[in-house]
Structures are given as C-alpha cells and as structure tokens.
C-alpha positions in Angstrom: -5.8 24.5 1.1 -6.4 23.6 -2.6 -6.6 20.1 -3.9 -3.5 20.6 -5.9 -1.6 21.7 -2.8 -2.9 18.6 -1.0 -1.6 16.5 -3.8 1.9 18.1 -3.6 2.0 17.6 0.2 1.0 13.9 -0.3 3.8 13.5 -3.0 6.4 15.0 -0.5 5.2 12.6 2.2 5.6 9.6 -0.2 9.0 10.7 -1.2 10.2 11.1 2.4 9.0 7.6 3.3 10.7 6.2 0.2 13.8 8.1 1.3 13.6 6.3 4.6 13.5 2.9 2.8 16.6 4.0 0.9 18.3 5.0 4.1 17.7 1.4 5.4 19.4 0.1 2.3 22.3 2.5 3.0 22.8 1.1 6.5 22.8 -2.4 5.1 25.4 -1.4 2.5 27.6 0.3 5.1 27.4 -2.7 7.4 28.3 -5.0 4.5 31.5 -3.2 3.9 32.5 -2.6 7.5 31.1 -5.3 9.9 29.4 -8.1 8.0 30.7 -11.6 8.9 31.6 -13.9 6.0 28.8 -16.3 6.7 26.2 -13.5 6.6 26.5 -12.8 2.9 23.5 -14.9 1.8 21.3 -13.3 4.4 22.5 -9.8 3.5 21.9 -10.5 -0.2 18.3 -11.3 0.7 17.9 -8.3 2.9 19.4 -5.9 0.4 17.4 -7.4 -2.4 14.1 -7.1 -0.5 14.8 -3.5 0.5 15.8 -2.6 -3.1 12.6 -4.2 -4.5 10.3 -2.5 -1.9 12.0 0.9 -2.6 11.6 0.4 -6.3 8.0 -0.7 -6.1 7.0 2.1 -3.9 8.7 4.8 -6.1 7.4 3.4 -9.3 3.8 3.0 -8.1 1.0 4.4 -10.4 0.1 6.8 -7.5 3.4 8.7 -8.0 2.8 9.0 -11.7 -0.8 10.2 -11.1 0.3 12.9 -8.6 3.1 14.1 -11.0 0.6 14.4 -13.9 -1.8 16.4 -11.8 0.9 18.7 -10.5 2.5 19.2 -13.9 -0.7 20.8 -15.2 -1.1 23.1 -12.2 0.0 26.6 -11.4 2.3 25.5 -8.6 5.2 25.1 -11.0 5.2 28.8 -12.1 8.7 29.4 -10.6 11.0 26.9 -12.3 13.5 27.1 -9.5 11.0 27.0 -6.6 10.8 24.0 -4.3 7.6 22.7 -5.9 8.8 22.9 -9.5 12.2 21.4 -8.6 10.7 18.5 -6.7 8.1 17.7 -9.4 10.5 18.1 -12.4 13.4 16.0 -10.9 11.0 13.4 -9.5 9.5 13.0 -13.0 13.0 12.5 -14.4 13.7 9.8 -11.9 10.3 8.3 -12.1 10.4 7.9 -15.8 13.8 6.3 -15.6 12.8 3.9 -12.7 9.6 2.8 -14.2 11.4 1.3 -17.1 13.0 -1.3 -14.8 11.1 -4.5 -13.7 11.1 -5.0 -10.0 12.6 -8.4 -10.4 15.6 -7.0 -12.3 16.2 -4.5 -9.5 16.1 -7.2 -6.9 18.4 -9.5 -9.0 20.9 -6.7 -9.4 20.9 -6.0 -5.7 21.4 -9.6 -4.8 24.2 -10.0 -7.3 25.9 -6.8 -6.1 26.3 -8.3 -2.6 28.0 -11.5 -3.9 30.0 -9.6 -6.5 31.4 -7.2 -4.0 32.3 -10.0 -1.6 34.0 -11.9 -4.5 36.0 -8.7 -5.3 37.1 -8.3 -1.6 38.5 -11.9 -1.6 40.0 -11.6 -5.1 41.8 -8.4 -4.2 43.2 -9.9 -1.0 44.6 -12.9 -2.9 45.3 -11.0 -6.2 43.2 -13.6 -7.9 41.3 -12.2 -10.8 40.0 -15.6 -11.7 37.9 -15.6 -8.5 36.2 -12.3 -9.5 35.9 -12.8 -13.2 32.6 -14.8 -13.3 30.9 -12.3 -11.0 32.1 -9.4 -13.2 30.6 -11.2 -16.2 27.3 -11.5 -14.4 27.3 -7.9 -13.3 28.1 -6.6 -16.8 25.3 -8.8 -18.2 22.9 -7.2 -15.7 24.1 -3.7 -16.5 23.5 -4.3 -20.2 20.0 -5.5 -19.4 19.4 -2.4 -17.2 20.8 0.0 -19.9 18.6 -1.6 -22.6 15.5 -1.0 -20.4 16.4 2.7 -20.4 17.0 2.8 -24.1 13.7 1.0 -24.9 11.6 3.5 -22.9 9.5 6.1 -24.5 9.9 9.9 -24.0 11.6 12.8 -25.7 14.0 11.3 -28.2 16.2 14.4 -28.2 16.8 14.1 -24.4 17.2 10.4 -24.0 20.6 8.6 -24.1 21.2 6.5 -27.3 24.0 4.2 -26.2 24.3 1.6 -23.4 27.0 3.6 -21.7 25.2 6.9 -21.8 22.1 5.2 -20.4 24.2 4.2 -17.3 26.1 7.5 -17.2 22.8 9.3 -16.9 22.3 7.8 -13.5 25.4 9.4 -12.1 25.7 12.6 -14.1 22.3 13.6 -15.5 22.5 15.1 -19.0 26.1 14.2 -19.6 27.2 12.1 -22.5 30.3 10.0 -23.3 30.9 11.9 -26.6 31.3 15.2 -24.7 33.4 13.5 -22.0 35.7 12.1 -24.7 36.2 15.6 -26.1 36.8 17.2 -22.7 39.1 14.4 -21.6 41.1 14.6 -24.8 41.7 18.3 -24.2 42.8 17.7 -20.7 45.1 14.8 -21.6 46.7 17.0 -24.3 47.9 19.4 -21.6 48.6 16.8 -18.9 50.9 14.6 -20.9 53.5 17.3 -21.8 53.3 18.7 -18.2 54.2 15.3 -16.8 56.9 14.8 -19.4 58.4 18.1 -18.4 58.4 17.1 -14.8 60.0 13.8 -15.6 62.8 15.6 -17.4 64.0 17.2 -14.1 65.3 13.9 -12.8 64.5 11.8 -9.8 63.9 13.0 -6.2 63.5 11.2 -2.9 61.2 13.8 -1.5 58.4 11.3 -0.8 60.6 9.3 1.6 59.2 11.2 4.6 55.7 10.0 3.8 56.7 6.4 4.2 58.2 6.4 7.6 56.4 4.6 10.4 53.2 6.4 11.3 51.3 4.5 14.1 47.8 3.7 13.1 46.2 5.1 16.3 48.1 8.4 15.8 47.0 8.5 12.2 43.3 8.0 13.2 43.4 10.7 15.9 45.1 13.2 13.5 42.7 12.5 10.7 39.7 12.8 12.9 41.1 16.1 14.3 41.5 17.5 10.7 38.0 16.3 9.6 36.4 17.9 12.6 38.4 21.1 12.1 37.1 21.6 8.5 33.6 21.1 9.9 32.6 17.4 9.8 30.2 16.9 12.6 31.1 13.6 14.4 27.9 13.9 16.5 26.1 13.4 13.1 28.6 10.9 11.7 31.4 8.4 12.3 34.7 7.1 10.9 35.4 3.4 10.4 37.6 1.1 8.4 36.8 -0.7 5.1 38.6 -2.3 2.2 37.9 0.7 0.0 37.3 4.2 1.5 33.8 5.6 1.0 31.2 8.0 2.4 27.6 6.9 3.0 25.1 9.7 3.5 22.4 7.7 5.1 20.3 10.7 6.1 20.1 13.8 8.3 22.2 13.2 11.4 23.8 10.0 10.0 26.8 10.3 7.6 29.4 7.6 7.7 33.0 7.8 6.5 35.5 4.9 6.1 39.2 4.8 5.4 42.1 2.3 5.5 45.4 2.6 7.3 48.9 1.7 6.4 51.6 2.4 8.9 54.2 2.9 6.2 52.2 5.6 4.4 50.9 8.8 5.8 48.9 9.9 2.8 46.5 6.9 2.4 44.4 7.6 5.5 44.9 11.3 6.1 44.1 12.6 2.6 41.5 9.8 2.2 39.7 11.0 5.3 39.8 14.6 4.1 38.4 13.4 0.8 35.5 11.4 2.4 34.9 14.3 4.8 34.4 16.6 1.8 31.6 14.2 0.7 30.4 14.1 4.2 30.2 17.9 4.5 28.0 17.9 1.4 25.6 15.4 2.9 25.6 17.3 6.2 25.0 20.6 4.4 21.9 19.4 2.5 18.7 20.9 3.9 17.3 18.3 6.4 13.8 19.5 6.0 13.9 18.3 2.3 15.2 14.8 3.0 13.9 12.3 0.5 13.1 15.0 -2.1 15.2 16.4 -4.9 15.5 19.7 -3.0 17.4 17.7 -0.3 19.5 15.6 -2.7 23.0 16.2 -4.3 23.1 17.6 -7.8 25.3 14.9 -9.4 28.3 12.8 -8.6 30.6 15.3 -10.5 29.5 18.0 -8.1 29.7 15.6 -5.1 33.3 14.8 -6.2 34.1 18.5 -6.5 33.5 18.8 -2.8 35.8 15.9 -1.8 38.6 16.9 -4.1 38.5 20.5 -3.0 39.0 19.6 0.6 41.5 16.9 -0.1 43.7 18.7 -2.6 42.9 22.4 -3.1 42.6 23.0 0.7 44.3 20.0 2.3 47.5 20.1 0.3 47.8 23.9 0.4 50.6 25.7 2.3 48.0 27.7 4.3 46.4 24.5 5.6 49.8 23.2 6.8 50.7 26.5 8.3 48.1 25.5 10.9 48.5 21.7 10.9 52.3 21.2 10.5 53.2 22.0 14.1 50.4 19.6 15.2 51.7 16.9 12.9 55.2 17.3 14.3 53.8 17.0 17.8 51.6 14.0 17.0 54.2 11.9 15.0 57.4 13.0 16.8 60.2 10.8 15.5 58.7 10.1 12.1 59.0 13.8 11.3 62.2 14.6 13.1 64.4 16.8 11.0 61.8 17.4 8.3 61.1 21.0 7.3 57.8 22.2 6.2 59.2 22.9 2.7 60.3 19.3 2.5 56.8 18.2 3.6 55.2 20.4 1.0 57.4 19.0 -1.7 56.6 15.4 -0.6 52.8 15.8 -0.6 52.9 17.5 -4.0 55.4 15.1 -5.5 54.5 14.1 -9.1 55.2 10.5 -9.9 53.2 8.0 -12.1 52.0 5.2 -9.9 49.9 2.1 -9.9 47.0 3.0 -7.5 44.4 5.5 -8.4 43.5 6.5 -4.8 47.2 7.1 -4.1 47.9 9.0 -7.4 49.2 12.6 -7.3 47.1 15.3 -8.6 48.9 15.7 -12.0 48.6 12.0 -13.0 45.2 11.2 -11.3 43.1 12.0 -14.3 45.0 9.7 -16.5 43.9 6.9 -14.2 40.3 8.0 -14.7 40.5 8.3 -18.4 41.9 4.7 -18.5 38.9 3.3 -16.6 36.5 5.4 -18.5 37.7 3.9 -21.8 37.9 0.3 -20.5 34.5 0.3 -19.0 32.9 1.5 -22.2 34.7 -1.3 -24.1 33.6 -3.9 -21.5 30.0 -2.8 -21.6 29.7 -2.6 -25.4 31.6 -5.9 -25.9 34.7 -4.5 -27.5 36.8 -5.9 -24.7 36.2 -9.3 -23.1 36.3 -10.0 -19.4 39.1 -12.5 -20.1 41.3 -9.8 -21.7 40.7 -7.1 -19.1 43.9 -7.7 -17.0 46.1 -7.8 -20.0 44.6 -4.6 -21.5 44.7 -2.8 -18.2 48.4 -3.7 -17.8 49.2 -2.6 -21.4 47.4 0.7 -21.0 49.1 1.5 -17.7 52.5 1.0 -19.3 51.5 3.1 -22.3 49.7 5.9 -20.4 51.7 6.1 -17.2 54.9 4.2 -17.9 54.5 1.8 -15.0 54.5 -2.0 -14.9 51.7 -3.7 -13.1 53.1 -6.5 -10.8 49.8 -8.2 -9.9 46.0 -7.8 -10.4 45.5 -6.5 -6.8 47.4 -3.4 -7.9 45.9 -3.6 -11.4 42.3 -4.2 -12.5 41.2 -5.4 -9.0 42.1 -2.2 -7.1 38.7 -0.4 -7.3 35.4 -1.5 -5.9 33.2 0.2 -8.5 32.6 -2.4 -11.1 31.8 -5.0 -8.5 29.0 -2.8 -7.4 27.7 -2.3 -10.9 28.8 1.4 -11.0 29.5 1.5 -14.7 29.6 5.2 -15.7 30.8 6.4 -12.2 34.5 6.9 -13.0 34.4 9.9 -15.3 32.6 11.9 -12.5 35.9 11.9 -10.6 37.6 14.0 -13.3 34.5 16.2 -13.7 34.8 16.7 -9.9 38.4 17.9 -10.3 37.3 20.3 -13.0 34.4 21.7 -11.0 36.5 21.9 -7.8 39.2 24.0 -9.3 36.6 26.4 -10.9 34.6 26.7 -7.7 37.8 27.3 -5.6 39.0 30.1 -7.8 35.7 31.8 -7.4 35.7 31.3 -3.6 39.1 33.0 -3.4 37.7 35.9 -5.3 34.5 36.1 -3.2 36.1 35.6 0.3 38.8 38.0 1.4 42.0 36.5 2.8 40.9 32.9 2.5 44.5 31.7 2.8 44.9 33.7 6.0 41.8 32.0 7.5 43.2 28.6 6.7 46.6 29.5 8.3 44.7 30.3 11.5 42.7 27.0 11.4 39.5 28.8 10.4 37.7 26.9 7.6 34.3 28.3 8.4 34.2 30.9 5.6 34.8 28.3 2.9 32.5 25.7 4.4 29.6 28.3 4.7 30.3 29.6 1.2 30.0 26.0 -0.2 26.9 25.4 2.0 25.2 28.5 0.6 26.3 28.1 -3.1 26.1 24.3 -3.5 24.9 22.2 -0.6 21.7 24.1 0.2 20.6 24.2 -3.5 19.9 20.4 -3.7 18.9 19.6 -7.3 17.6 23.1 -8.0 20.1 23.4 -11.0 21.9 20.9 -13.2 25.6 20.6 -12.6 26.6 22.9 -15.5 23.8 25.4 -14.6 25.2 25.5 -11.1 28.8 26.1 -12.3 27.5 28.9 -14.5 25.5 30.4 -11.7 28.4 30.4 -9.2 31.3 31.3 -11.5 29.7 33.0 -14.5 31.7 30.6 -16.7 31.0 27.3 -18.5 32.9 24.2 -17.3 36.6 24.7 -18.2 39.8 22.9 -17.8 41.8 26.1 -17.4 41.4 26.5 -13.6 42.5 22.9 -13.0 45.5 23.2 -15.3 46.5 26.5 -13.5 46.4 24.6 -10.2 48.3 21.6 -11.6 51.1 23.8 -12.9 51.5 25.3 -9.4 51.6 21.7 -8.0 54.3 20.8 -10.5 56.4 23.7 -9.3 56.2 22.6 -5.7 56.4 18.9 -6.1 59.7 18.3 -7.6 60.4 15.5 -10.1 59.4 11.9 -10.6 
C-alpha cells in the first residue's frame, strides 16, 4: 500500500470518528426537543456546547489540512466522481469553511441555540413574542458574527459568497446565491399569484370539513406509522415521537428519528407530516452506511433533501393512486369520522386550495408564498433592514398583502417556525427548491418506471423507493444539487414541472 493510500485511509478514519461525535450531538438535539425536562436546559446547553466544540476542534485540526494537501497533489483524484476525489474535494470545501470559525464561537452558538429554542417553545405556547425577542436578537448577532468569519476568509474570490446572507445560505445549499433565488422565486410567484386568484374566483367550498372531524390520536398514530412503513421507512432502524415542531434526525446508520404533532380535529397535520418526515428518513436510510461520516455518505443539500420529503408527502401521498390503496384502510381505521364520505370528496379535501396562516398546514399552491415571505424577512433581519422589534408587524402586514389573511396572534404568526431559534438563517428557501426538484424528479421517475401509478394503487412503493435510492440516495455528495438534477432528468432546474403539477392540484381541489 502506498503512503498516499495510507493517508487517504487515515483521513477516512478521522472523518468517521468525527461523524460519531456529530451523531452524539444529534442524539442530544433530538432528546432536547422530545424528552428534556425544563430544569435540564442549563446542563443540556453545556453538553451540546462541549460536543460542538470537540467536533469543531477535531475537524479543523491541522492534521486534516495536511492530509488534504497531500492527497490533492496525488494521482488518487484522477476520477472526479470517484469516492476518493469526492471525499477529498467535499471535505476541503467543508474544512476551509469550518476553519474560519473560532472554537469558542462554535461553542457559544451551540449554548445559545439551546436557550433560544427553549425560549421559542415557551413563547409559542403563550403567544408571547416579547419572551423570545431578546434571544432572537442574540442569535442574529451570532449569525452575523459567523457569516462575517466566512466572508473574511481567504480563497477563490469568484467562488466565495459576498454577502452575509449568502455566507449562511452556503451552509445549506452549497453554491446557491440569494440573487439567483430572488430571480427564480419571482418567476414562480408570477405564475402562482394568478393561479390562486383564478381559484378564488370560483367561490367558497366546504370541502375541507371532512378533515376536521374527530380523529382519535392513537388511531392517527397507527395509521401514520402504517403508511410510513408501507412506503419503506424501516422502524427497526428508526422511530416516531412527538415534538413541538415536526422534524427528522438522521443520527446515523440504523438510527433515524422522526417526530410529529397530533391534533384530533385535524387529520392532515400528523398524517402528511409523518409522510413528509418519512421522506427525509428514507433519504437517511438510503445513504451508503459504509461511507458514514464522509461526503460519499452524506446528503447533497437541503434542497435535494426537501425534494424527497415533499415528493412522498405531496406528489405520492396526495395522489389518487396512493388513496386507491389507503382509502379503504382509512375508512376502516376512522369509522364514524369518514362515514358518508366518498373518495372524490376526500381527494377534493386534501387538495383544497385556501390561503392560510400556518406554513406546515398550507396547501401546495400557496405553500411557496409562505417560503418567499420568510426568505425575504430573514434577509432583512440579518442585514439590519428590519429590526427585531418590528418583525411581528411586518410579518402580519406581508401575510395580509401576499395571502390575504389576518394574523390573530404571534403563535400563528412569526413564532410558528423553529428555524430562527436554532440559528437556521438561509434554510427556508431550500423548501421551495425542494418542491422544484421534487416535481422534476417525479416526472422523470414516471417516464423511467412503467405503470408507477398502478404500483401505488396496489400498495407497492418499492419501484419508486429503489429508483430514488439508486439515482439520489446512494450518490451522497458525488454531484452538486444542480448537477444531480441535470444527470437524472437531462434538464436544468425548472419551475415548469411544479407548475404543471399545481395546475392539476387546482383542478382537483375546488375553491378557497
């Protein structure tokens, strides 16, 4: 074995051990949202901060830099899409970014995140923005400090972000820039607004009433678990729990955790939420376990990750073929709640288009307007164009302007999402990117796989799951998000497939 090969093997060993440290942080984060007692916050802040610092120090050690430098000048990188080249190239990208951050800043951000998220939970329960506001100010100050570190680093000027927001966006969607997103989102909005106005002109409908009958919590959980398992989520390698905000935590091979929340007066919250998180979970479970801790065993980007959750939630889970299989099971499971309801009525209800307050409850046609709102507000907050004091008022004004709804309280306004409390500035636009990628991938899957709808009607979701595993999950970070889309579909990212789908939704879903 050559010395260079030994260096690569040592790099992989280091990355896998660093991945284990990250997985410990993942368990702590999951526990914080699901099980942590109130009086355990201070201890958890210390635990999370310590793990974050150790992880950062291990990954940013000079040893990693030395190994990367040696490998970059070797012949092992001849194949740009081979495992060695992918792991070295993507590790270099992450290493250069991480080494710009002082370890004490990483620990400070991790500690603040624990307190900030707990303040958000309390503020949301009481609809008390004032309780959350000082922690949001602290978090924004830290994110500006973090972004400035990235901007101050050396490197290729043509490839580096040049704004605070882009510096943070890079961490979620590598290579993407706010300027491009503004252009793409403007094109999408230009088609969405008239479509929603057209639907509004049809008049009101009470089609959604069937979704708000009484659905017992235990029955919801059993039905949602059955659906998640049917599409392929492995419960022997994962679990489903309850949290204030649904999420999926891919802790590592054999341990992927989903959460949801239940409302007995709403079927869609938990059921489609579980399908959504199970889509994320399938991506984690489909990553090559032998590459855990390395780029070859890691998701491409959050936009691609979101494409998996939105595909299973909406393109599959709201489709007629899906309900050809699950509708009789739903009638048997929920009995009186669905008495006298036809499948056509059910399809109209789950596709109903109606501007609403809550992002995670929004229909497919209006959902992206929620994302564009957050995308624009978080840029303004980060760059100082919008004060934290003025956030609730501006949020409420924009909701009225963009969606025509009045916000009754902050719990259903600017406090509804967990993201900013966790410092995830730059995360929101990846949801709309996910919708765009999902529609494009799904169109291609239907062309590649014969009688896909027939398989769904028979409860057979294996062909699609294996197609996704081959085309996306198994690839790790071998390609960038846009390279992957081009490789799979032969097309650049486009809004056309999503708009074709949304026009079909509008025909099924009746009026607002």
